[in-house]
Each structure stands twice: as C-alpha cells, then as structure tokens.
DSSP file (Angstrom, degrees, kcal/mol; ACC not computed):
  #  RESIDUE AA STRUCTURE BP1 BP2  ACC     N-H-->O    O-->H-N    N-H-->O    O-->H-N    TCO  KAPPA ALPHA  PHI   PSI    X-CA   Y-CA   Z-CA
    1    1 A X              0   0    0      0, 0.0     2,-0.6     0, 0.0     3,-0.1   0.000 360.0 360.0 360.0 138.4   72.9  110.9  106.8
    2    2 A X    >   -     0   0    0      1,-0.2     3,-1.2     3,-0.0     4,-0.1  -0.663 360.0-157.2 -80.2 115.3   73.1  114.2  105.0
    3    3 A X  G >  S+     0   0    0     -2,-0.6     3,-1.1     1,-0.3    -1,-0.2   0.845  91.3  57.4 -59.0 -36.0   76.2  114.1  102.7
    4    4 A X  G 3  S+     0   0    0      1,-0.3    -1,-0.3    -3,-0.1     4,-0.1   0.617  94.4  68.2 -77.3 -13.8   76.4  118.0  102.7
    5    5 A X  G <  S+     0   0    0     -3,-1.2     2,-0.3     2,-0.1    -1,-0.3   0.441 100.0  45.1 -88.7   1.8   76.6  118.2  106.5
    6    6 A X  S <  S-     0   0    0     -3,-1.1     2,-0.1    -4,-0.1    -1,-0.0  -0.979  85.8-100.1-142.8 152.7   80.1  116.6  106.8
    7    7 A X     >  -     0   0    0     -2,-0.3     4,-2.4     1,-0.1     3,-0.3  -0.402  47.1-108.5 -62.1 150.2   83.5  116.7  105.3
    8    8 A X  H  > S+     0   0    0      1,-0.2     4,-3.0     2,-0.2     5,-0.2   0.893 118.5  55.2 -47.0 -45.6   84.1  113.8  103.0
    9    9 A X  H  > S+     0   0    0      1,-0.2     4,-2.3     2,-0.2    -1,-0.2   0.924 112.2  41.6 -61.8 -43.8   86.4  112.1  105.4
   10   10 A X  H  > S+     0   0    0     -3,-0.3     4,-2.6     2,-0.2    -1,-0.2   0.827 111.1  55.8 -72.2 -31.1   83.9  112.2  108.2
   11   11 A X  H  X S+     0   0    0     -4,-2.4     4,-2.2     2,-0.2    -2,-0.2   0.915 111.0  46.1 -61.2 -46.3   81.0  111.2  105.9
   12   12 A X  H  X S+     0   0    0     -4,-3.0     4,-1.0    -5,-0.3    -2,-0.2   0.931 112.9  48.6 -66.9 -42.8   83.0  108.1  104.9
   13   13 A X  H >X S+     0   0    0     -4,-2.3     4,-1.4    -5,-0.2     3,-0.9   0.957 115.3  44.3 -64.8 -46.4   83.9  107.3  108.5
   14   14 A X  H 3< S+     0   0    0     -4,-2.6    -1,-0.2     1,-0.2    -2,-0.2   0.884 115.8  48.6 -59.2 -38.8   80.3  107.7  109.7
   15   15 A X  H 3< S+     0   0    0     -4,-2.2     9,-2.8    -5,-0.2    -1,-0.2   0.587 122.3  31.2 -83.0  -8.5   79.0  105.7  106.8
   16   16 A X  H << S+     0   0    0     -4,-1.0    -1,-0.2    -3,-0.9    -2,-0.2   0.395  87.4 112.6-128.1   0.0   81.5  102.8  107.1
   17   17 A X  S >< S-     0   0    0     -4,-1.4     3,-1.3    -3,-0.2    -3,-0.0  -0.155  80.3-100.7 -79.2 175.4   82.3  102.4  110.7
   18   18 A X  T 3  S+     0   0    0      1,-0.3    -1,-0.1     5,-0.0    -4,-0.1   0.565 113.6  66.5 -71.5  -9.3   81.3   99.3  112.8
   19   19 A X  T 3  S+     0   0    0     -5,-0.1     2,-0.3     2,-0.0    -1,-0.3   0.556  79.9  99.9 -92.3  -8.4   78.3  101.2  114.5
   20   20 A X    <   -     0   0    0     -3,-1.3     3,-0.2     1,-0.1    -5,-0.0  -0.587  56.7-159.8 -86.1 141.4   76.3  101.5  111.3
   21   21 A X  S    S+     0   0    0      1,-0.3     2,-0.5    -2,-0.3    -1,-0.1   0.839  92.2  34.7 -82.2 -34.5   73.4   99.1  110.4
   22   22 A X  S    S-     0   0    0      0, 0.0     2,-0.3     0, 0.0    -1,-0.3  -0.986  82.2-156.6-118.7 122.8   73.7  100.1  106.8
   23   23 A X        -     0   0    0     -2,-0.5    -7,-0.2    -3,-0.2     2,-0.2  -0.719  29.9 -98.3-102.0 149.3   77.2  100.8  105.4
   24   24 A X        -     0   0    0     -9,-2.8     3,-0.4    -2,-0.3    -1,-0.1  -0.437  29.7-155.0 -55.8 128.9   78.0  103.0  102.4
   25   25 A X  S    S+     0   0    0      1,-0.2     2,-0.2    -2,-0.2    -1,-0.1   0.866  87.1  21.8 -81.5 -33.9   78.6  100.6   99.5
   26   26 A X  S    S-     0   0    0     -3,-0.0    -1,-0.2     0, 0.0    -2,-0.0  -0.604  81.5-166.2-133.0  74.4   80.8  102.9   97.5
   27   27 A X        -     0   0    0     -3,-0.4     2,-0.1    -2,-0.2   -15,-0.0  -0.246  28.3-108.0 -58.5 142.6   82.3  105.5   99.8
   28   28 A X        -     0   0    0    -20,-0.1     2,-0.1     1,-0.1    -1,-0.1  -0.379  32.4-117.0 -66.9 153.6   84.0  108.5   98.0
   29   29 A X        +     0   0    0     -2,-0.1     2,-0.3   -17,-0.0    -1,-0.1  -0.466  36.2 175.4 -86.4 166.0   87.7  108.8   98.1
   30   30 A X        -     0   0    0     -2,-0.1     2,-0.2   -22,-0.1     3,-0.1  -0.984  34.7 -95.7-160.9 161.0   89.5  111.6   99.7
   31   31 A X        -     0   0    0     -2,-0.3   -22,-0.1     1,-0.1     2,-0.0  -0.604  50.9-100.8 -84.1 152.0   93.1  112.7  100.5
   32   32 A X        -     0   0    0     -2,-0.2     2,-0.5     1,-0.1    -1,-0.1  -0.340  33.5-115.0 -73.9 152.3   94.3  111.8  104.0
   33   33 A X  E     -A   42   0A   0      9,-0.6     9,-3.8    -3,-0.1     2,-0.3  -0.805  36.9-164.0 -89.3 124.8   94.3  114.6  106.7
   34   34 A X  E     -A   41   0A   0     -2,-0.5    22,-0.5     7,-0.3     2,-0.3  -0.805  25.6-102.3-111.1 152.1   97.8  115.5  107.7
   35   35 A X     >  -     0   0    0      5,-2.2     4,-1.5    -2,-0.3    22,-0.2  -0.557  23.6-142.3 -73.4 134.2   99.2  117.3  110.7
   36   36 A X  T  4 S+     0   0    0     20,-3.3    -1,-0.2    -2,-0.3    21,-0.1   0.704  97.9  40.0 -70.3 -17.6  100.2  120.8  109.7
   37   37 A X  T  4 S+     0   0    0     19,-0.3    -1,-0.2     3,-0.1    20,-0.1   0.879 133.8  11.7 -99.2 -46.9  103.2  120.7  112.0
   38   38 A X  T  4 S-     0   0    0      2,-0.1    -2,-0.1    20,-0.0    19,-0.1   0.618  90.0-126.5-111.5 -14.0  104.7  117.1  111.7
   39   39 A X     <  +     0   0    0     -4,-1.5    -3,-0.1     1,-0.3     3,-0.1   0.411  52.7 150.6  87.0  -2.5  102.9  115.7  108.7
   40   40 A X        -     0   0    0     -6,-0.1    -5,-2.2     1,-0.1     2,-0.4  -0.360  54.5-106.4 -67.1 147.4  101.6  112.5  110.3
   41   41 A X  E     -A   34   0A   0     -7,-0.2     2,-0.5     1,-0.0    -7,-0.3  -0.553  34.2-150.5 -73.2 125.5   98.4  111.2  108.9
   42   42 A X  E     -A   33   0A   0     -9,-3.8     2,-0.9    -2,-0.4    -9,-0.6  -0.876   7.3-145.8-104.8 129.1   95.4  111.8  111.3
   43   43 A X    >>  -     0   0    0     -2,-0.5     4,-3.3     1,-0.2     3,-1.4  -0.840  12.0-160.9 -87.7 102.8   92.4  109.5  111.3
   44   44 A X  T 34 S+     0   0    0     -2,-0.9    -1,-0.2     1,-0.3     5,-0.1   0.773  86.4  51.7 -63.8 -26.4   89.7  111.9  112.1
   45   45 A X  T 34 S+     0   0    0      1,-0.1    -1,-0.3   -36,-0.1    -2,-0.0   0.728 128.7  15.9 -76.9 -19.6   87.3  109.2  113.3
   46   46 A X  T <4 S+     0   0    0     -3,-1.4    -2,-0.2     2,-0.1     2,-0.1   0.741 107.6  77.4-125.6 -38.1   89.8  107.6  115.7
   47   47 A X  S  < S-     0   0    0     -4,-3.3     2,-0.3     1,-0.1    -5,-0.0  -0.447  75.9-114.2 -89.9 150.9   92.7  109.9  116.5
   48   48 A X        +     0   0    0     -2,-0.1    11,-1.1    -3,-0.0     2,-0.3  -0.617  50.3 152.6 -76.0 144.3   92.9  112.9  118.8
   49   49 A X  E     -B   58   0B   0     -2,-0.3     2,-0.3     9,-0.2     9,-0.2  -0.974  33.6-137.3-161.4 166.1   93.4  116.2  116.9
   50   50 A X  E     -B   57   0B   0      7,-2.3     7,-2.5    -2,-0.3     2,-0.4  -0.947  12.7-143.9-128.6 152.6   92.8  119.9  117.0
   51   51 A X  E     +B   56   0B   0     -2,-0.3     2,-0.4     5,-0.2     5,-0.2  -0.956  14.4 179.9-120.1 136.6   91.8  122.3  114.3
   52   52 A X  E >   -B   55   0B   0      3,-2.6     3,-1.9    -2,-0.4     2,-0.5  -0.894  69.9 -47.4-135.7 108.9   93.0  125.9  114.0
   53   53 A X  T 3  S-     0   0    0     -2,-0.4     0, 0.0     1,-0.3     0, 0.0  -0.609 124.2 -24.5  65.4-122.4   91.6  127.7  111.0
   54   54 A X  T 3  S+     0   0    0     -2,-0.5     2,-0.4    -3,-0.1    -1,-0.3   0.225 119.1 101.5-102.1  10.8   92.0  125.3  108.2
   55   55 A X  E <   -B   52   0B   0     -3,-1.9    -3,-2.6   -20,-0.0     2,-0.4  -0.813  55.9-154.2-100.4 135.4   94.9  123.4  109.8
   56   56 A X  E     -B   51   0B   0    -22,-0.5   -20,-3.3    -2,-0.4     2,-0.4  -0.844   9.3-167.1-101.9 146.7   94.7  120.0  111.6
   57   57 A X  E     -B   50   0B   0     -7,-2.5    -7,-2.3    -2,-0.4   -22,-0.1  -0.999  21.8-120.5-131.2 137.1   97.2  119.2  114.2
   58   58 A X  E  >  -B   49   0B   0     -2,-0.4     4,-2.5    -9,-0.2    -9,-0.2  -0.158  40.8 -96.9 -62.6 166.5   97.8  115.7  115.7
   59   59 A X  H  > S+     0   0    0    -11,-1.1     4,-2.2     1,-0.2     5,-0.2   0.921 123.4  49.1 -53.9 -47.9   97.3  115.4  119.5
   60   60 A X  H  > S+     0   0    0      1,-0.2     4,-1.6     2,-0.2    -1,-0.2   0.886 114.8  42.4 -66.2 -40.1  101.0  115.7  120.2
   61   61 A X  H  > S+     0   0    0      2,-0.2     4,-2.9     1,-0.2    -1,-0.2   0.830 108.3  59.6 -77.7 -26.4  101.5  118.8  118.1
   62   62 A X  H  X S+     0   0    0     -4,-2.5     4,-2.1     2,-0.2    -2,-0.2   0.921 105.5  49.9 -65.8 -40.3   98.3  120.3  119.3
   63   63 A X  H  X S+     0   0    0     -4,-2.2     4,-2.6    -5,-0.2    -1,-0.2   0.912 112.3  48.1 -60.4 -42.2   99.8  120.2  122.9
   64   64 A X  H  X S+     0   0    0     -4,-1.6     4,-2.6     2,-0.2    -2,-0.2   0.904 109.0  52.0 -65.1 -40.7  103.0  121.8  121.5
   65   65 A X  H  X S+     0   0    0     -4,-2.9     4,-2.2     2,-0.2    -2,-0.2   0.918 111.6  48.7 -59.3 -44.2  101.0  124.5  119.7
   66   66 A X  H  X S+     0   0    0     -4,-2.1     4,-2.5     2,-0.2     5,-0.2   0.912 110.2  50.2 -65.3 -44.4   99.2  125.3  123.0
   67   67 A X  H  X S+     0   0    0     -4,-2.6     4,-2.4     1,-0.2    -2,-0.2   0.947 111.8  48.3 -57.5 -44.8  102.5  125.4  124.9
   68   68 A X  H  X S+     0   0    0     -4,-2.6     4,-1.9     1,-0.2    -2,-0.2   0.898 111.2  51.3 -66.2 -40.2  104.0  127.8  122.4
   69   69 A X  H  X S+     0   0    0     -4,-2.2     4,-1.6     2,-0.2    -1,-0.2   0.872 110.2  47.8 -60.1 -42.9  100.8  130.0  122.6
   70   70 A X  H  X S+     0   0    0     -4,-2.5     4,-2.1     1,-0.2     3,-0.2   0.939 110.0  52.3 -67.5 -44.8  100.9  130.2  126.3
   71   71 A X  H  X S+     0   0    0     -4,-2.4     4,-1.1     1,-0.2    -2,-0.2   0.871 107.9  52.5 -60.4 -38.5  104.6  131.0  126.3
   72   72 A X  H  < S+     0   0    0     -4,-1.9    -1,-0.2    -5,-0.2    -2,-0.2   0.860 108.9  49.8 -64.7 -36.2  103.9  133.9  123.8
   73   73 A X  H  < S+     0   0    0     -4,-1.6    -2,-0.2    -3,-0.2    -1,-0.2   0.880 107.3  54.3 -69.8 -40.3  101.2  135.3  126.0
   74   74 A X  H  <        0   0    0     -4,-2.1    -1,-0.2     1,-0.2    -2,-0.2   0.743 360.0 360.0 -68.0 -23.8  103.5  135.2  129.1
   75   75 A X     <        0   0    0     -4,-1.1    -1,-0.2    -5,-0.2    -2,-0.2   0.392 360.0 360.0 -94.9 360.0  106.2  137.3  127.3
C-alpha cells in the first residue's frame, strides 16, 4: 500500500483492519477526526460521514447540513 496515497487515518485503517493478510506493525499516530458541527469523533473506516472542503461531518450532521442547504436554495 502506498503511504502517500492516503490520509494517515485511512492508511492506518487499511493497514490494520481485519481484511489484511499483513498488518502494519507500528502504525503512525494521528489526531481523531471530529465532526465540524457537533464534535463527535468519526471513525473514517467504519462510520458514515461527508466531507465539505476540509471539514468532516458525521452522518447525522451531514443530513442536517443538506437540509439547511436545500432550505437556502428554496428561499
């Protein structure tokens, strides 16, 4: 797996999940990804989420962001 092709969080997930035959022995550390709206920690390998620019939104907040955007377009 090419280290430069992924964010550190996803590199660690891909390199340590249960689907790998060879797991990373010493995965790099990283800061958790948090929802830009509510602050909940998002597990990028397992949770639903959306990205807008450089901001991540949990699945629930992504739905709210979309509803807000649709409301703004209608007005």
